[in-house]
C-alpha positions, 0 to 999 in steps of 0.5 A, spaced: 084 171 371 086 170 364 083 163 361 088 159 357 086 159 349 085 153 345 092 153 342 095 152 350 090 147 351 091 143 345 099 143 347 097 141 354 093 135 351 098 134 346 104 133 351 099 129 356 098 124 350 105 124 348 107 122 355 101 117 356 104 114 349 111 113 352 108 110 359 104 105 354 110 103 351 114 102 357 109 098 360 108 093 354 116 093 354 116 091 362 111 086 361 114 083 355 109 084 350 111 090 346 112 088 338 119 089 335 116 096 332 114 098 339 121 096 342 124 100 336 120 106 337 122 106 345 129 105 344 129 112 339 125 116 344 130 114 350 136 116 345 133 122 343 129 125 349 132 126 356 125 127 359 123 120 356 129 117 360 127 120 366 120 117 365 123 110 364 127 111 370 121 112 374 117 106 371 123 102 373 123 104 380 116 103 381 117 096 378 123 094 382 119 096 388 113 091 386 118 085 385 114 081 381 110 086 376 104 083 372 103 076 376 098 079 381 091 077 378 085 075 382 084 069 378 090 066 381 087 067 388 084 060 391 076 061 390 075 058 397 079 063 400 076 069 396 074 075 400 067 076 401 068 083 398 070 080 391 065 074 391 061 075 385 054 072 388 054 078 393 055 083 387 049 079 383 044 080 389 046 087 390 045 089 383 038 086 384 037 090 390 038 096 387 032 096 382 027 096 388 032 100 393 028 106 396 032 113 395 035 117 401 034 124 401 040 128 403 039 136 404 045 140 404 045 145 410 045 152 409 049 156 414 046 160 419 049 167 418 052 170 412 056 176 412 053 179 406 046 179 404 045 174 398 039 171 395 036 164 398 034 159 393 031 153 394 036 147 392 033 141 389 034 135 394 040 130 392 038 123 392 043 118 393 042 110 392 043 106 398 047 101 393 051 107 391 054 108 398 055 101 399 058 100 392 063 106 394 065 102 400 066 096 397 070 099 392 075 102 397 075 095 400 077 092 394 083 097 392 086 096 399 085 088 398 089 088 392 094 093 395 095 089 401 096 082 397 101 085 392 105 088 398 105 082 403 103 076 399 109 072 396 110 073 388 108 066 385 114 062 384 117 062 377 124 060 374 128 066 372 135 064 370 140 058 369 147 057 371 150 056 364 158 055 366 162 055 373 169 055 374 172 053 381 165 054 384 164 053 392 157 055 394 155 056 401 151 049 403 144 050 401 138 046 399 138 049 392 142 046 386 148 049 384 151 045 378 152 047 371 145 047 368 141 048 374 135 052 373 134 058 378 128 060 381 125 067 384 123 064 391 130 061 393 132 067 397 140 069 398 145 065 395 152 065 397 158 064 392 164 063 397 169 062 391 170 061 384 166 064 378 159 063 376 156 065 369 148 066 370 144 067 364 137 070 365 131 068 362 130 075 360 136 075 356 142 078 361 148 075 362 151 076 369 158 073 371 159 073 379 166 072 382 166 070 389 165 071 395 159 074 393 152 074 396 146 075 391 138 074 390 134 073 384 128 076 384 125 076 376 128 074 370 130 082 369 132 084 376 137 081 381 140 084 388 147 084 389 148 084 397 156 084 397 161 082 392 162 084 385 158 082 378 159 083 371 153 084 367 152 084 359 145 086 357 143 085 349 138 090 346 133 085 347 134 085 354 134 093 356 131 094 362 135 089 367 136 092 374 141 090 379 139 093 386 144 094 391 144 096 399 144 103 397 143 104 390 140 101 383 142 100 376 137 101 371 140 098 364 139 102 358 142 097 353 149 096 356 155 092 359 157 094 366 160 092 373 158 093 380 162 092 386 160 093 393 166 094 398 166 092 405 164 099 408 158 099 404 159 103 398 158 101 391 162 102 385 159 102 378 163 101 372 160 103 365 164 099 360 159 100 354 152 103 352 148 107 358 145 106 364 142 110 370 145 110 377 140 111 382 142 112 389 138 110 395 136 104 399 129 101 396 123 105 397 128 111 398 131 113 391 133 120 390 134 123 383 139 119 379 144 120 373 146 117 367 153 113 366 156 112 359 161 108 357 168 110 360 165 113 366 165 110 373 161 112 380 161 111 387 155 111 391 157 111 399 153 109 405 150 116 405 148 116 398 152 121 395 155 120 388 162 122 386 166 120 380 172 114 380 176 111 374 173 106 370 177 099 370 174 094 366 179 089 368 176 089 375 171 084 373 170 077 370 167 078 363 167 071 360 169 064 363 170 057 359 170 051 364 172 047 358 179 051 357 179 054 364 179 060 361 178 067 365 177 073 361 177 080 364 177 084 357 184 084 356 188 082 350 191 075 349 199 075 351 203 071 347 209 073 352 204 069 357 204 063 353 212 063 352 212 063 360 208 057 360 201 061 362 194 061 359 195 068 355 191 072 361 196 071 366 202 075 367 208 070 367 216 071 367 217 064 369 225 062 369 224 057 363 225 057 355 224 054 349 230 051 345 229 053 338 233 047 335 229 042 339 222 044 342 224 042 348 222 047 354 228 048 359 227 050 366 232 056 368 233 057 360 239 056 357 244 061 354 251 061 351 255 060 345 257 054 341 249 052 340 248 050 333 241 048 330 239 042 325 235 044 319 228 043 320 221 045 324 220 043 331 214 042 335 213 044 342 208 038 345 208 041 352 205 048 350 198 048 347 198 054 343 206 054 341 205 050 334 213 050 334 220 053 334 226 053 329 233 056 327 232 060 321 237 060 315 237 062 308 242 058 306 237 052 306 233 056 301 225 056 304 224 055 311 218 051 314 215 056 319 209 051 321 206 044 322 201 045 316 207 046 311 207 053 311 214 056 308 218 062 308 224 063 303 226 070 305 231 069 311 238 071 310 244 066 311 245 065 319 249 058 319 244 055 324 248 059 330 244 061 336 245 063 343 239 063 347 232 059 348 226 063 347 224 066 353 219 071 357 224 072 362 227 079 362 234 078 364 240 076 360 246 073 362 251 077 359 258 074 359 263 078 362 269 073 362 270 066 360 267 064 367 263 070 370 256 072 367 253 078 369 245 078 369 242 084 366 235 086 366 232 088 359 227 093 357 226 098 351 227 105 352 221 109 355 217 102 355 216 101 363 209 100 365 206 104 371 206 097 375 213 095 373 216 092 367 212 090 361 211 083 359 216 081 353 219 075 349 226 075 348 228 072 342 236 073 341 238 072 334 237 067 330 230 064 333 223 063 331 217 061 334 210 060 331 203 061 335 197 057 333 191 062 332 186 056 330 187 053 337 187 060 341 180 061 337 177 055 339 179 056 346 175 063 346 169 061 342 166 068 344 171 072 342 175 074 335 182 076 334 182 083 330 190 084 330 197 083 333 200 089 336 207 089 339 213 094 340 220 091 338 227 094 339 234 093 342 235 094 350 237 101 352 242 097 356 246 096 349 244 102 346 247 106 352 253 101 352 255 102 345 254 095 344 249 095 338 250 090 332 245 089 326 239 084 327 233 083 323 226 082 326 220 078 322 213 077 323 209 072 318 202 070 318 201 063 314 208 064 311 207 071 308 212 076 311 207 082 314 213 086 318 220 086 317 225 091 320 233 091 321 236 095 327 243 097 327 248 102 331 245 108 326 238 106 327 236 104 334 229 107 335 223 102 337 218 100 332 211 099 333 208 093 330 200 093 328 198 087 324 191 085 322 188 078 323 183 075 319 178 070 321 182 065 316 189 066 319 192 060 322 199 061 324 203 067 327 210 067 327 216 071 330 223 071 328 230 074 329 236 074 325 243 077 325 244 082 320 250 079 317 255 080 322 255 076 328 250 074 334 254 078 339 249 082 343 243 081 339 238 082 344 232 082 341 225 084 344 218 084 342 215 088 348 207 087 349 206 082 344 199 081 344 193 079 340 187 084 341 180 081 342 173 083 341 167 080 343 163 077 337 
């Protein structure tokens, strides 16, 4: 048999030392005792080495079984109920007894028959102290006591999280507080949110949005159980290691943003929106080998513990709420078409209403027709929180006011103040087929039909302009920032196919400065993409259309998918 040489032994010792060091870093992190340098070192190991991730997950599984790690200490056990096995007086008496305790001689028996002749040597008798035997028995008993204590004695009550916000929340009646600002404890059992949305901030740093109906349980400042329903979790780098247990799986965060949903059939979906996490199938205590999920991936664990890939869908989960503005954000962009339709910017709307650009009045049913002439000036829209104002552009007047803050633009052509339609998000135009008949036409751009139907749009027949208040939008979304305005503009396919295209011009202004302009004609009917960066200091965004110097007939101008793209600050 070959003995390992010094090099091999040295390599084994080095690997064991490396694993021990990693385990030490993980334990320090779980107990919240790691320094900034130790935490950064642990992060680098998890990012670079698969073995490190596997060891980390093993520690987290053990951590999830011991629901309150780090809190079981003997000094917290009531002294009057301390078992005799742990009584210091006993240990003191035993120590004194050992000094005079007689030895016990135990001889090792020799087999009566041996198949081969061998030299029999007198083996020296081994003397074992009575105290050593008793000490061993007591040591085993002490270990068993600690294990039983951890398993069956409930963890000490402690605060683990706070309800930071809620919107239309209806809870199943219980004795525990449910209002905004309420402190949540680890010993309150299962909570049931019947309706509405609740934002919970964990002491460890994770932020969880829960959408009813949902049943959940908080176990520690870094661990919870989702029994049914759905949640969205955002975990900062400082809070890495957050755990979500479900009836058939465990999600161990590695610095990430994810959503978890439990279906009626018992299956669990995990959608990875950012970062990375480990998904471990199996009920608690029956975990099997898991796998990593990265941003853009999603997996389902069925009731048998089998995993398979599904399509990631960020909009299934509520990412953020603001009860003050009654805003619910599912990770989508802010739709200006929704605002024109009278909605909140996140709700699709094609409400049959319009804003008269000459007055700022909102007309239910929207008005379209010839012979409408607007007075010079900028008109506020008091009934819309995010629409700053509307106007009829006309270069004959020189500079046109385009915001309530006094921003002006002097580049519009002459229009004689003639306009035909209200500003609307309703995608149907009433085409005049005769003096008394109107032909309703559903409008869309060529190739611009979404998977779920027609895309949201703003119908801005020439000559009309509308300005949105970016500052107010920012104030209602304090945890988000706008990065750009995007849209596709063009002439409806109906007019192109009917050869009814006339000249029209599209304009986009920011604080009165032109950032986009294009003139459509019969020779140029291709859709145009708009992508305008939005800076933090930008206050107003203006969309406008003017006739191309001919007339306002069939100038059906569309801004399709007019959106402000958002990112979390």
